[in-house]
mmCIF file as Biopython writes it, N, C-alpha, C and O atoms, coordinates in Angstrom:
data_model
#
loop_
_atom_site.group_PDB
_atom_site.id
_atom_site.type_symbol
_atom_site.label_atom_id
_atom_site.label_alt_id
_atom_site.label_comp_id
_atom_site.label_asym_id
_atom_site.label_entity_id
_atom_site.label_seq_id
_atom_site.pdbx_PDB_ins_code
_atom_site.Cartn_x
_atom_site.Cartn_y
_atom_site.Cartn_z
_atom_site.occupancy
_atom_site.B_iso_or_equiv
_atom_site.auth_seq_id
_atom_site.auth_asym_id
_atom_site.pdbx_PDB_model_num
ATOM 1   N N  . MET A ? 1  ? 6.590   -9.282 24.004 1.0 0.0 1  A 1 
ATOM 2   C CA . MET A ? 1  ? 7.860   -8.607 24.156 1.0 0.0 1  A 1 
ATOM 3   C C  . MET A ? 1  ? 8.169   -7.817 22.894 1.0 0.0 1  A 1 
ATOM 4   O O  . MET A ? 1  ? 8.004   -8.321 21.783 1.0 0.0 1  A 1 
ATOM 5   N N  . THR A ? 2  ? 8.611   -6.594 23.064 1.0 0.0 2  A 1 
ATOM 6   C CA . THR A ? 2  ? 8.931   -5.730 21.934 1.0 0.0 2  A 1 
ATOM 7   C C  . THR A ? 2  ? 10.440  -5.609 21.794 1.0 0.0 2  A 1 
ATOM 8   O O  . THR A ? 2  ? 11.139  -5.275 22.751 1.0 0.0 2  A 1 
ATOM 9   N N  . ALA A ? 3  ? 10.931  -5.881 20.605 1.0 0.0 3  A 1 
ATOM 10  C CA . ALA A ? 3  ? 12.362  -5.743 20.343 1.0 0.0 3  A 1 
ATOM 11  C C  . ALA A ? 3  ? 12.680  -4.285 20.037 1.0 0.0 3  A 1 
ATOM 12  O O  . ALA A ? 3  ? 11.872  -3.600 19.411 1.0 0.0 3  A 1 
ATOM 13  N N  . PRO A ? 4  ? 13.834  -3.803 20.464 1.0 0.0 4  A 1 
ATOM 14  C CA . PRO A ? 4  ? 14.195  -2.413 20.150 1.0 0.0 4  A 1 
ATOM 15  C C  . PRO A ? 4  ? 14.430  -2.251 18.654 1.0 0.0 4  A 1 
ATOM 16  O O  . PRO A ? 4  ? 14.893  -3.175 17.985 1.0 0.0 4  A 1 
ATOM 17  N N  . LEU A ? 5  ? 14.107  -1.067 18.136 1.0 0.0 5  A 1 
ATOM 18  C CA . LEU A ? 5  ? 14.357  -0.778 16.730 1.0 0.0 5  A 1 
ATOM 19  C C  . LEU A ? 5  ? 15.841  -0.547 16.510 1.0 0.0 5  A 1 
ATOM 20  O O  . LEU A ? 5  ? 16.501  0.115  17.311 1.0 0.0 5  A 1 
ATOM 21  N N  . ARG A ? 6  ? 16.358  -1.090 15.430 1.0 0.0 6  A 1 
ATOM 22  C CA . ARG A ? 6  ? 17.770  -0.889 15.106 1.0 0.0 6  A 1 
ATOM 23  C C  . ARG A ? 6  ? 17.924  0.376  14.274 1.0 0.0 6  A 1 
ATOM 24  O O  . ARG A ? 6  ? 16.957  0.883  13.706 1.0 0.0 6  A 1 
ATOM 25  N N  . HIS A ? 7  ? 19.140  0.871  14.212 1.0 0.0 7  A 1 
ATOM 26  C CA . HIS A ? 7  ? 19.414  2.070  13.431 1.0 0.0 7  A 1 
ATOM 27  C C  . HIS A ? 7  ? 19.130  1.822  11.951 1.0 0.0 7  A 1 
ATOM 28  O O  . HIS A ? 7  ? 19.431  0.747  11.433 1.0 0.0 7  A 1 
ATOM 29  N N  . LEU A ? 8  ? 18.557  2.802  11.276 1.0 0.0 8  A 1 
ATOM 30  C CA . LEU A ? 8  ? 18.239  2.709  9.854  1.0 0.0 8  A 1 
ATOM 31  C C  . LEU A ? 8  ? 18.950  3.835  9.126  1.0 0.0 8  A 1 
ATOM 32  O O  . LEU A ? 8  ? 18.533  4.991  9.199  1.0 0.0 8  A 1 
ATOM 33  N N  . GLU A ? 9  ? 20.019  3.498  8.426  1.0 0.0 9  A 1 
ATOM 34  C CA . GLU A ? 9  ? 20.791  4.476  7.651  1.0 0.0 9  A 1 
ATOM 35  C C  . GLU A ? 9  ? 21.055  5.742  8.457  1.0 0.0 9  A 1 
ATOM 36  O O  . GLU A ? 9  ? 20.790  6.851  7.995  1.0 0.0 9  A 1 
ATOM 37  N N  . GLY A ? 10 ? 21.575  5.567  9.654  1.0 0.0 10 A 1 
ATOM 38  C CA . GLY A ? 10 ? 21.931  6.709  10.481 1.0 0.0 10 A 1 
ATOM 39  C C  . GLY A ? 10 ? 20.785  7.278  11.302 1.0 0.0 10 A 1 
ATOM 40  O O  . GLY A ? 10 ? 20.994  8.208  12.081 1.0 0.0 10 A 1 
ATOM 41  N N  . GLN A ? 11 ? 19.581  6.742  11.145 1.0 0.0 11 A 1 
ATOM 42  C CA . GLN A ? 11 ? 18.446  7.238  11.918 1.0 0.0 11 A 1 
ATOM 43  C C  . GLN A ? 11 ? 18.380  6.507  13.251 1.0 0.0 11 A 1 
ATOM 44  O O  . GLN A ? 11 ? 18.630  5.304  13.320 1.0 0.0 11 A 1 
ATOM 45  N N  . ASP A ? 12 ? 18.048  7.227  14.294 1.0 0.0 12 A 1 
ATOM 46  C CA . ASP A ? 12 ? 17.907  6.599  15.589 1.0 0.0 12 A 1 
ATOM 47  C C  . ASP A ? 12 ? 16.462  6.139  15.798 1.0 0.0 12 A 1 
ATOM 48  O O  . ASP A ? 12 ? 15.590  6.429  14.979 1.0 0.0 12 A 1 
ATOM 49  N N  . GLU A ? 13 ? 16.219  5.436  16.875 1.0 0.0 13 A 1 
ATOM 50  C CA . GLU A ? 13 ? 14.898  4.876  17.158 1.0 0.0 13 A 1 
ATOM 51  C C  . GLU A ? 13 ? 13.820  5.954  17.200 1.0 0.0 13 A 1 
ATOM 52  O O  . GLU A ? 13 ? 12.727  5.757  16.669 1.0 0.0 13 A 1 
ATOM 53  N N  . ALA A ? 14 ? 14.119  7.089  17.824 1.0 0.0 14 A 1 
ATOM 54  C CA . ALA A ? 14 ? 13.136  8.174  17.925 1.0 0.0 14 A 1 
ATOM 55  C C  . ALA A ? 14 ? 12.746  8.691  16.546 1.0 0.0 14 A 1 
ATOM 56  O O  . ALA A ? 14 ? 11.579  9.005  16.312 1.0 0.0 14 A 1 
ATOM 57  N N  . SER A ? 15 ? 13.703  8.781  15.637 1.0 0.0 15 A 1 
ATOM 58  C CA . SER A ? 15 ? 13.436  9.261  14.286 1.0 0.0 15 A 1 
ATOM 59  C C  . SER A ? 15 ? 12.522  8.292  13.538 1.0 0.0 15 A 1 
ATOM 60  O O  . SER A ? 15 ? 11.598  8.713  12.843 1.0 0.0 15 A 1 
ATOM 61  N N  . ILE A ? 16 ? 12.785  6.994  13.682 1.0 0.0 16 A 1 
ATOM 62  C CA . ILE A ? 16 ? 11.956  5.988  13.033 1.0 0.0 16 A 1 
ATOM 63  C C  . ILE A ? 16 ? 10.536  6.039  13.583 1.0 0.0 16 A 1 
ATOM 64  O O  . ILE A ? 16 ? 9.570   5.963  12.824 1.0 0.0 16 A 1 
ATOM 65  N N  . LEU A ? 17 ? 10.409  6.168  14.907 1.0 0.0 17 A 1 
ATOM 66  C CA . LEU A ? 17 ? 9.080   6.254  15.517 1.0 0.0 17 A 1 
ATOM 67  C C  . LEU A ? 17 ? 8.331   7.500  15.057 1.0 0.0 17 A 1 
ATOM 68  O O  . LEU A ? 17 ? 7.112   7.459  14.890 1.0 0.0 17 A 1 
ATOM 69  N N  . ARG A ? 18 ? 9.041   8.608  14.848 1.0 0.0 18 A 1 
ATOM 70  C CA . ARG A ? 18 ? 8.398   9.829  14.322 1.0 0.0 18 A 1 
ATOM 71  C C  . ARG A ? 18 ? 7.874   9.590  12.914 1.0 0.0 18 A 1 
ATOM 72  O O  . ARG A ? 18 ? 6.794   10.066 12.566 1.0 0.0 18 A 1 
ATOM 73  N N  . GLU A ? 19 ? 8.634   8.852  12.095 1.0 0.0 19 A 1 
ATOM 74  C CA . GLU A ? 19 ? 8.195   8.546  10.728 1.0 0.0 19 A 1 
ATOM 75  C C  . GLU A ? 19 ? 6.921   7.694  10.759 1.0 0.0 19 A 1 
ATOM 76  O O  . GLU A ? 19 ? 6.002   7.929  9.974  1.0 0.0 19 A 1 
ATOM 77  N N  . ILE A ? 20 ? 6.863   6.721  11.647 1.0 0.0 20 A 1 
ATOM 78  C CA . ILE A ? 20 ? 5.672   5.878  11.767 1.0 0.0 20 A 1 
ATOM 79  C C  . ILE A ? 20 ? 4.498   6.711  12.252 1.0 0.0 20 A 1 
ATOM 80  O O  . ILE A ? 20 ? 3.392   6.589  11.725 1.0 0.0 20 A 1 
ATOM 81  N N  . GLN A ? 21 ? 4.725   7.555  13.247 1.0 0.0 21 A 1 
ATOM 82  C CA . GLN A ? 21 ? 3.663   8.425  13.760 1.0 0.0 21 A 1 
ATOM 83  C C  . GLN A ? 21 ? 3.166   9.372  12.672 1.0 0.0 21 A 1 
ATOM 84  O O  . GLN A ? 21 ? 1.965   9.630  12.579 1.0 0.0 21 A 1 
ATOM 85  N N  . SER A ? 22 ? 4.066   9.887  11.856 1.0 0.0 22 A 1 
ATOM 86  C CA . SER A ? 22 ? 3.694   10.771 10.760 1.0 0.0 22 A 1 
ATOM 87  C C  . SER A ? 22 ? 2.818   10.033 9.741  1.0 0.0 22 A 1 
ATOM 88  O O  . SER A ? 22 ? 1.845   10.590 9.232  1.0 0.0 22 A 1 
ATOM 89  N N  . ALA A ? 23 ? 3.171   8.778  9.450  1.0 0.0 23 A 1 
ATOM 90  C CA . ALA A ? 23 ? 2.383   7.984  8.502  1.0 0.0 23 A 1 
ATOM 91  C C  . ALA A ? 23 ? 0.980   7.724  9.036  1.0 0.0 23 A 1 
ATOM 92  O O  . ALA A ? 23 ? 0.030   7.645  8.258  1.0 0.0 23 A 1 
ATOM 93  N N  . LEU A ? 24 ? 0.837   7.592  10.345 1.0 0.0 24 A 1 
ATOM 94  C CA . LEU A ? 24 ? -0.472  7.337  10.960 1.0 0.0 24 A 1 
ATOM 95  C C  . LEU A ? 24 ? -1.299  8.607  11.145 1.0 0.0 24 A 1 
ATOM 96  O O  . LEU A ? 24 ? -2.524  8.545  11.249 1.0 0.0 24 A 1 
ATOM 97  N N  . SER A ? 25 ? -0.639  9.742  11.186 1.0 0.0 25 A 1 
ATOM 98  C CA . SER A ? 25 ? -1.301  11.009 11.465 1.0 0.0 25 A 1 
ATOM 99  C C  . SER A ? 25 ? -2.385  11.319 10.434 1.0 0.0 25 A 1 
ATOM 100 O O  . SER A ? 25 ? -2.117  11.358 9.234  1.0 0.0 25 A 1 
ATOM 101 N N  . GLY A ? 26 ? -3.594  11.537 10.906 1.0 0.0 26 A 1 
ATOM 102 C CA . GLY A ? 26 ? -4.703  11.928 10.052 1.0 0.0 26 A 1 
ATOM 103 C C  . GLY A ? 26 ? -5.297  10.802 9.229  1.0 0.0 26 A 1 
ATOM 104 O O  . GLY A ? 26 ? -6.211  11.042 8.440  1.0 0.0 26 A 1 
ATOM 105 N N  . LEU A ? 27 ? -4.818  9.607  9.384  1.0 0.0 27 A 1 
ATOM 106 C CA . LEU A ? 27 ? -5.312  8.472  8.605  1.0 0.0 27 A 1 
ATOM 107 C C  . LEU A ? 27 ? -6.646  8.003  9.179  1.0 0.0 27 A 1 
ATOM 108 O O  . LEU A ? 27 ? -6.714  7.586  10.335 1.0 0.0 27 A 1 
ATOM 109 N N  . LYS A ? 28 ? -7.713  8.069  8.369  1.0 0.0 28 A 1 
ATOM 110 C CA . LYS A ? 28 ? -9.035  7.630  8.819  1.0 0.0 28 A 1 
ATOM 111 C C  . LYS A ? 28 ? -9.358  6.238  8.303  1.0 0.0 28 A 1 
ATOM 112 O O  . LYS A ? 28 ? -9.877  5.402  9.042  1.0 0.0 28 A 1 
ATOM 113 N N  . PHE A ? 29 ? -9.054  5.989  7.042  1.0 0.0 29 A 1 
ATOM 114 C CA . PHE A ? 29 ? -9.276  4.687  6.424  1.0 0.0 29 A 1 
ATOM 115 C C  . PHE A ? 29 ? -8.022  4.328  5.641  1.0 0.0 29 A 1 
ATOM 116 O O  . PHE A ? 29 ? -7.575  5.109  4.801  1.0 0.0 29 A 1 
ATOM 117 N N  . GLY A ? 30 ? -7.455  3.169  5.902  1.0 0.0 30 A 1 
ATOM 118 C CA . GLY A ? 30 ? -6.272  2.755  5.172  1.0 0.0 30 A 1 
ATOM 119 C C  . GLY A ? 30 ? -5.370  1.910  6.037  1.0 0.0 30 A 1 
ATOM 120 O O  . GLY A ? 30 ? -5.814  1.276  6.994  1.0 0.0 30 A 1 
ATOM 121 N N  . SER A ? 31 ? -4.078  1.909  5.681  1.0 0.0 31 A 1 
ATOM 122 C CA . SER A ? 31 ? -3.130  1.075  6.416  1.0 0.0 31 A 1 
ATOM 123 C C  . SER A ? 31 ? -1.735  1.674  6.346  1.0 0.0 31 A 1 
ATOM 124 O O  . SER A ? 31 ? -1.410  2.446  5.445  1.0 0.0 31 A 1 
ATOM 125 N N  . VAL A ? 32 ? -0.920  1.295  7.325  1.0 0.0 32 A 1 
ATOM 126 C CA . VAL A ? 32 ? 0.495   1.630  7.319  1.0 0.0 32 A 1 
ATOM 127 C C  . VAL A ? 32 ? 1.235   0.309  7.366  1.0 0.0 32 A 1 
ATOM 128 O O  . VAL A ? 32 ? 1.030   -0.497 8.273  1.0 0.0 32 A 1 
ATOM 129 N N  . GLU A ? 33 ? 2.100   0.089  6.382  1.0 0.0 33 A 1 
ATOM 130 C CA . GLU A ? 33 ? 2.856   -1.158 6.284  1.0 0.0 33 A 1 
ATOM 131 C C  . GLU A ? 33 ? 4.325   -0.869 6.557  1.0 0.0 33 A 1 
ATOM 132 O O  . GLU A ? 33 ? 4.921   0.025  5.957  1.0 0.0 33 A 1 
ATOM 133 N N  . ILE A ? 34 ? 4.895   -1.642 7.473  1.0 0.0 34 A 1 
ATOM 134 C CA . ILE A ? 34 ? 6.306   -1.501 7.827  1.0 0.0 34 A 1 
ATOM 135 C C  . ILE A ? 34 ? 7.024   -2.742 7.312  1.0 0.0 34 A 1 
ATOM 136 O O  . ILE A ? 34 ? 6.699   -3.864 7.701  1.0 0.0 34 A 1 
ATOM 137 N N  . THR A ? 35 ? 7.997   -2.533 6.439  1.0 0.0 35 A 1 
ATOM 138 C CA . THR A ? 35 ? 8.744   -3.642 5.852  1.0 0.0 35 A 1 
ATOM 139 C C  . THR A ? 35 ? 10.065  -3.798 6.589  1.0 0.0 35 A 1 
ATOM 140 O O  . THR A ? 35 ? 10.814  -2.838 6.770  1.0 0.0 35 A 1 
ATOM 141 N N  . VAL A ? 36 ? 10.333  -5.028 7.009  1.0 0.0 36 A 1 
ATOM 142 C CA . VAL A ? 36 ? 11.556  -5.345 7.756  1.0 0.0 36 A 1 
ATOM 143 C C  . VAL A ? 36 ? 12.388  -6.329 6.937  1.0 0.0 36 A 1 
ATOM 144 O O  . VAL A ? 36 ? 11.861  -7.311 6.415  1.0 0.0 36 A 1 
ATOM 145 N N  . HIS A ? 37 ? 13.673  -6.066 6.830  1.0 0.0 37 A 1 
ATOM 146 C CA . HIS A ? 37 ? 14.599  -6.951 6.115  1.0 0.0 37 A 1 
ATOM 147 C C  . HIS A ? 37 ? 15.834  -7.151 6.993  1.0 0.0 37 A 1 
ATOM 148 O O  . HIS A ? 37 ? 16.471  -6.185 7.412  1.0 0.0 37 A 1 
ATOM 149 N N  . ASN A ? 38 ? 16.158  -8.395 7.262  1.0 0.0 38 A 1 
ATOM 150 C CA . ASN A ? 38 ? 17.303  -8.718 8.126  1.0 0.0 38 A 1 
ATOM 151 C C  . ASN A ? 38 ? 17.205  -8.009 9.480  1.0 0.0 38 A 1 
ATOM 152 O O  . ASN A ? 38 ? 18.206  -7.524 10.008 1.0 0.0 38 A 1 
ATOM 153 N N  . GLY A ? 39 ? 15.999  -7.956 10.031 1.0 0.0 39 A 1 
ATOM 154 C CA . GLY A ? 39 ? 15.804  -7.368 11.350 1.0 0.0 39 A 1 
ATOM 155 C C  . GLY A ? 39 ? 15.830  -5.860 11.393 1.0 0.0 39 A 1 
ATOM 156 O O  . GLY A ? 39 ? 15.840  -5.284 12.481 1.0 0.0 39 A 1 
ATOM 157 N N  . GLN A ? 40 ? 15.841  -5.189 10.235 1.0 0.0 40 A 1 
ATOM 158 C CA . GLN A ? 40 ? 15.862  -3.728 10.203 1.0 0.0 40 A 1 
ATOM 159 C C  . GLN A ? 40 ? 14.688  -3.209 9.393  1.0 0.0 40 A 1 
ATOM 160 O O  . GLN A ? 40 ? 14.306  -3.802 8.384  1.0 0.0 40 A 1 
ATOM 161 N N  . ILE A ? 41 ? 14.122  -2.103 9.840  1.0 0.0 41 A 1 
ATOM 162 C CA . ILE A ? 41 ? 13.050  -1.451 9.089  1.0 0.0 41 A 1 
ATOM 163 C C  . ILE A ? 41 ? 13.665  -0.812 7.853  1.0 0.0 41 A 1 
ATOM 164 O O  . ILE A ? 41 ? 14.578  0.008  7.947  1.0 0.0 41 A 1 
ATOM 165 N N  . VAL A ? 42 ? 13.143  -1.205 6.686  1.0 0.0 42 A 1 
ATOM 166 C CA . VAL A ? 42 ? 13.688  -0.673 5.440  1.0 0.0 42 A 1 
ATOM 167 C C  . VAL A ? 42 ? 12.687  0.192  4.685  1.0 0.0 42 A 1 
ATOM 168 O O  . VAL A ? 42 ? 13.067  0.927  3.773  1.0 0.0 42 A 1 
ATOM 169 N N  . GLN A ? 43 ? 11.392  0.110  5.061  1.0 0.0 43 A 1 
ATOM 170 C CA . GLN A ? 43 ? 10.384  0.869  4.326  1.0 0.0 43 A 1 
ATOM 171 C C  . GLN A ? 43 ? 9.150   1.068  5.187  1.0 0.0 43 A 1 
ATOM 172 O O  . GLN A ? 43 ? 8.749   0.171  5.928  1.0 0.0 43 A 1 
ATOM 173 N N  . ILE A ? 44 ? 8.553   2.239  5.088  1.0 0.0 44 A 1 
ATOM 174 C CA . ILE A ? 44 ? 7.272   2.540  5.727  1.0 0.0 44 A 1 
ATOM 175 C C  . ILE A ? 44 ? 6.361   3.046  4.621  1.0 0.0 44 A 1 
ATOM 176 O O  . ILE A ? 44 ? 6.661   4.042  3.962  1.0 0.0 44 A 1 
ATOM 177 N N  . GLU A ? 45 ? 5.246   2.353  4.421  1.0 0.0 45 A 1 
ATOM 178 C CA . GLU A ? 45 ? 4.332   2.685  3.321  1.0 0.0 45 A 1 
ATOM 179 C C  . GLU A ? 45 ? 2.948   3.015  3.878  1.0 0.0 45 A 1 
ATOM 180 O O  . GLU A ? 45 ? 2.420   2.286  4.718  1.0 0.0 45 A 1 
ATOM 181 N N  . ARG A ? 46 ? 2.371   4.109  3.410  1.0 0.0 46 A 1 
ATOM 182 C CA . ARG A ? 46 ? 1.039   4.530  3.835  1.0 0.0 46 A 1 
ATOM 183 C C  . ARG A ? 46 ? 0.085   4.380  2.654  1.0 0.0 46 A 1 
ATOM 184 O O  . ARG A ? 46 ? 0.341   4.882  1.559  1.0 0.0 46 A 1 
ATOM 185 N N  . LYS A ? 47 ? -1.016  3.682  2.901  1.0 0.0 47 A 1 
ATOM 186 C CA . LYS A ? 47 ? -2.064  3.534  1.890  1.0 0.0 47 A 1 
ATOM 187 C C  . LYS A ? 47 ? -3.326  4.140  2.484  1.0 0.0 47 A 1 
ATOM 188 O O  . LYS A ? 47 ? -3.792  3.715  3.541  1.0 0.0 47 A 1 
ATOM 189 N N  . GLU A ? 48 ? -3.868  5.123  1.803  1.0 0.0 48 A 1 
ATOM 190 C CA . GLU A ? 48 ? -5.038  5.825  2.318  1.0 0.0 48 A 1 
ATOM 191 C C  . GLU A ? 48 ? -6.212  5.637  1.373  1.0 0.0 48 A 1 
ATOM 192 O O  . GLU A ? 48 ? -6.063  5.692  0.153  1.0 0.0 48 A 1 
ATOM 193 N N  . LYS A ? 49 ? -7.384  5.413  1.962  1.0 0.0 49 A 1 
ATOM 194 C CA . LYS A ? 49 ? -8.605  5.270  1.184  1.0 0.0 49 A 1 
ATOM 195 C C  . LYS A ? 49 ? -9.509  6.456  1.477  1.0 0.0 49 A 1 
ATOM 196 O O  . LYS A ? 49 ? -9.631  6.906  2.616  1.0 0.0 49 A 1 
ATOM 197 N N  . PHE A ? 50 ? -10.127 6.941  0.437  1.0 0.0 50 A 1 
ATOM 198 C CA . PHE A ? 50 ? -11.084 8.037  0.581  1.0 0.0 50 A 1 
ATOM 199 C C  . PHE A ? 50 ? -12.463 7.493  0.274  1.0 0.0 50 A 1 
ATOM 200 O O  . PHE A ? 50 ? -12.700 6.972  -0.816 1.0 0.0 50 A 1 
ATOM 201 N N  . ARG A ? 51 ? -13.360 7.609  1.211  1.0 0.0 51 A 1 
ATOM 202 C CA . ARG A ? 51 ? -14.728 7.109  1.009  1.0 0.0 51 A 1 
ATOM 203 C C  . ARG A ? 51 ? -15.614 8.269  0.568  1.0 0.0 51 A 1 
ATOM 204 O O  . ARG A ? 51 ? -15.735 9.279  1.262  1.0 0.0 51 A 1 
ATOM 205 N N  . LEU A ? 52 ? -16.219 8.105  -0.583 1.0 0.0 52 A 1 
ATOM 206 C CA . LEU A ? 52 ? -17.087 9.140  -1.142 1.0 0.0 52 A 1 
ATOM 207 C C  . LEU A ? 52 ? -18.534 8.826  -0.784 1.0 0.0 52 A 1 
ATOM 208 O O  . LEU A ? 52 ? -18.967 7.674  -0.828 1.0 0.0 52 A 1 
ATOM 209 N N  . GLN A ? 53 ? -19.264 9.862  -0.433 1.0 0.0 53 A 1 
ATOM 210 C CA . GLN A ? 53 ? -20.680 9.716  -0.102 1.0 0.0 53 A 1 
ATOM 211 C C  . GLN A ? 53 ? -21.506 9.909  -1.368 1.0 0.0 53 A 1 
ATOM 212 O O  . GLN A ? 53 ? -21.172 10.758 -2.194 1.0 0.0 53 A 1 
ATOM 213 N N  . PRO A ? 54 ? -22.581 9.133  -1.535 1.0 0.0 54 A 1 
ATOM 214 C CA . PRO A ? 54 ? -23.472 9.364  -2.676 1.0 0.0 54 A 1 
ATOM 215 C C  . PRO A ? 54 ? -24.061 10.791 -2.615 1.0 0.0 54 A 1 
ATOM 216 O O  . PRO A ? 54 ? -24.137 11.384 -1.539 1.0 0.0 54 A 1 
ATOM 217 N N  . ASN A ? 55 ? -24.473 11.329 -3.760 1.0 0.0 55 A 1 
ATOM 218 C CA . ASN A ? 55 ? -25.071 12.668 -3.805 1.0 0.0 55 A 1 
ATOM 219 C C  . ASN A ? 55 ? -26.245 12.768 -2.850 1.0 0.0 55 A 1 
ATOM 220 O O  . ASN A ? 55 ? -27.050 11.844 -2.737 1.0 0.0 55 A 1 
ATOM 221 N N  . GLY A ? 56 ? -26.334 13.899 -2.165 1.0 0.0 56 A 1 
ATOM 222 C CA . GLY A ? 56 ? -27.443 14.120 -1.256 1.0 0.0 56 A 1 
ATOM 223 C C  . GLY A ? 56 ? -27.204 13.622 0.151  1.0 0.0 56 A 1 
ATOM 224 O O  . GLY A ? 56 ? -28.048 13.833 1.022  1.0 0.0 56 A 1 
ATOM 225 N N  . LYS A ? 57 ? -26.101 12.977 0.402  1.0 0.0 57 A 1 
ATOM 226 C CA . LYS A ? 57 ? -25.770 12.478 1.744  1.0 0.0 57 A 1 
ATOM 227 C C  . LYS A ? 57 ? -24.736 13.391 2.375  1.0 0.0 57 A 1 
ATOM 228 O O  . LYS A ? 57 ? -23.785 13.805 1.712  1.0 0.0 57 A 1 
ATOM 229 N N  . ASN A ? 58 ? -24.910 13.706 3.636  1.0 0.0 58 A 1 
ATOM 230 C CA . ASN A ? 58 ? -23.932 14.500 4.377  1.0 0.0 58 A 1 
ATOM 231 C C  . ASN A ? 58 ? -22.954 13.579 5.082  1.0 0.0 58 A 1 
ATOM 232 O O  . ASN A ? 58 ? -23.300 12.455 5.445  1.0 0.0 58 A 1 
ATOM 233 N N  . ALA A ? 59 ? -21.736 14.053 5.273  1.0 0.0 59 A 1 
ATOM 234 C CA . ALA A ? 59 ? -20.690 13.231 5.917  1.0 0.0 59 A 1 
ATOM 235 C C  . ALA A ? 59 ? -20.950 13.018 7.370  1.0 0.0 59 A 1 
ATOM 236 O O  . ALA A ? 59 ? -20.166 12.352 8.046  1.0 0.0 59 A 1 
#
């Protein structure tokens, strides 16, 4: 069961979902962390990793 998102500093549910979608957009390696305090989303954090190929290797 999914609980509805509560308002965050005047933001509606659609706005919060857009922020989460934006954080996920283009992410190949990494994570998106959503912090909840007292039942409300207070922070969305994106951590991205870039994997480098050794010389002479194609992506």
